[in-house]
C-alpha positions as CSV (number, residue, x, y, z in Angstrom):
1,Q,89.7,79.0,75.6
2,V,92.0,82.0,75.7
3,Q,94.7,82.8,78.3
4,L,95.6,86.4,79.0
5,V,98.8,87.8,80.5
6,E,99.2,91.5,81.3
7,S,102.5,93.4,81.4
8,G,103.7,96.9,81.4
9,G,102.7,98.0,84.8
10,G,105.1,99.7,87.2
11,L,105.9,102.7,89.4
12,V,105.8,106.1,87.7
13,Q,105.4,109.7,88.7
14,A,102.3,111.8,88.2
15,G,102.2,113.2,84.7
16,E,104.1,110.3,83.1
17,S,102.7,107.6,80.8
18,L,102.5,103.8,80.7
19,R,101.5,101.4,78.1
20,L,99.9,98.2,79.3
21,S,99.8,95.1,77.2
22,C,97.8,91.9,77.3
23,L,99.1,89.0,75.4
24,A,96.5,86.4,74.4
25,S,97.3,82.7,73.8
26,G,95.3,79.6,73.1
27,R,92.9,81.4,70.7
28,T,93.1,84.3,68.4
29,I,92.2,87.6,70.0
30,S,89.9,88.5,67.1
31,S,87.4,86.0,68.4
32,Y,86.6,88.3,71.3
33,D,85.6,91.7,72.3
34,M,88.3,92.9,74.8
35,G,88.4,95.2,77.9
36,W,90.5,96.7,80.6
37,F,89.3,96.9,84.2
38,R,91.0,98.0,87.4
39,R,90.7,97.3,91.1
40,V,91.8,99.4,94.1
41,P,92.1,97.5,97.4
42,G,88.8,97.6,99.3
43,K,86.8,98.7,96.2
44,E,84.8,97.0,93.5
45,R,86.5,96.2,90.2
46,E,85.6,98.9,87.7
47,F,85.5,99.3,84.0
48,V,88.2,101.2,82.3
49,A,87.9,100.7,78.6
50,S,86.8,98.2,75.9
51,I,87.2,97.6,72.3
52,S,85.4,95.5,69.7
53,W,87.1,92.5,68.2
54,N,87.9,94.3,65.0
55,G,89.0,97.6,66.7
56,D,86.1,99.5,65.1
57,S,84.4,100.5,68.4
58,A,86.0,101.6,71.7
59,H,84.5,102.8,74.9
60,Y,86.0,104.5,77.9
61,A,85.1,105.2,81.5
62,G,84.0,108.8,81.6
63,S,86.3,109.8,84.3
64,R,89.5,108.8,82.4
65,K,88.4,109.5,78.8
66,G,90.9,111.6,77.0
67,R,93.9,110.2,78.9
68,L,93.5,106.6,77.6
69,I,93.8,104.9,74.3
70,I,92.8,101.2,73.9
71,S,94.0,99.4,70.9
72,I,94.2,95.9,69.6
73,D,96.9,94.3,67.5
74,N,95.4,91.2,65.9
75,A,98.7,90.3,64.2
76,K,100.4,90.1,67.6
77,N,97.4,88.8,69.4
78,T,97.8,91.6,71.9
79,L,95.6,94.3,73.5
80,H,97.1,97.6,74.7
81,L,96.1,100.4,76.9
82,Q,98.0,103.6,76.6
83,M,97.7,105.7,79.7
84,N,98.8,109.3,79.6
85,N,99.2,112.1,82.2
86,L,98.8,109.6,85.0
87,K,97.5,110.7,88.3
88,P,97.9,109.1,91.8
89,E,94.2,108.1,91.7
90,D,95.1,105.9,88.7
91,T,96.9,103.6,91.1
92,A,95.3,100.1,90.9
93,V,95.8,96.6,89.6
94,Y,94.7,96.6,86.0
95,Y,93.2,93.5,84.4
96,C,92.5,92.6,80.8
97,A,89.4,90.6,79.9
98,A,87.9,88.9,76.9
99,K,84.3,88.1,76.1
100,Y,82.6,86.3,73.2
101,R,81.0,88.7,70.8
102,D,77.5,87.8,71.8
103,S,78.2,87.6,75.5
104,A,77.0,90.2,78.0
105,T,79.7,89.4,80.5
106,Y,83.5,88.9,80.3
107,D,84.4,85.3,80.2
108,Y,88.2,85.3,80.6
109,W,90.5,87.3,82.8
110,G,94.2,87.9,83.2
111,Q,96.0,88.0,86.5
112,G,96.5,91.8,86.5
113,T,99.4,94.2,86.5
114,Q,100.1,96.7,89.2
115,V,100.2,100.4,88.3
116,T,101.4,102.8,91.0
117,V,101.5,106.6,90.4
118,S,103.4,108.7,92.9
119,S,102.7,112.4,93.4
């Protein structure tokens, strides 16, 4: 199975950018479709973005589309999420996740990285 470790979170001001990374180990990331999710305290975890195993297809939550770029670096076994023009409502813990290509649900999750955007 694959292990996922996120990094790149932090405290930024509104309008700034962050690039989150998710390093996979144990198996090659190209075995999976990958996604980013987020959770705000007291709310359900929500979908942010996903990308197919070969990078050919990406999907974004409608509310943030245009400010996000998801990418996959198979050579480095790493998933990225570029977040631009950050807003205070982007504050959350961000998780990366992996699912087998024929799976309907995500099978593996990282521990999360905190993103805090101040106004």
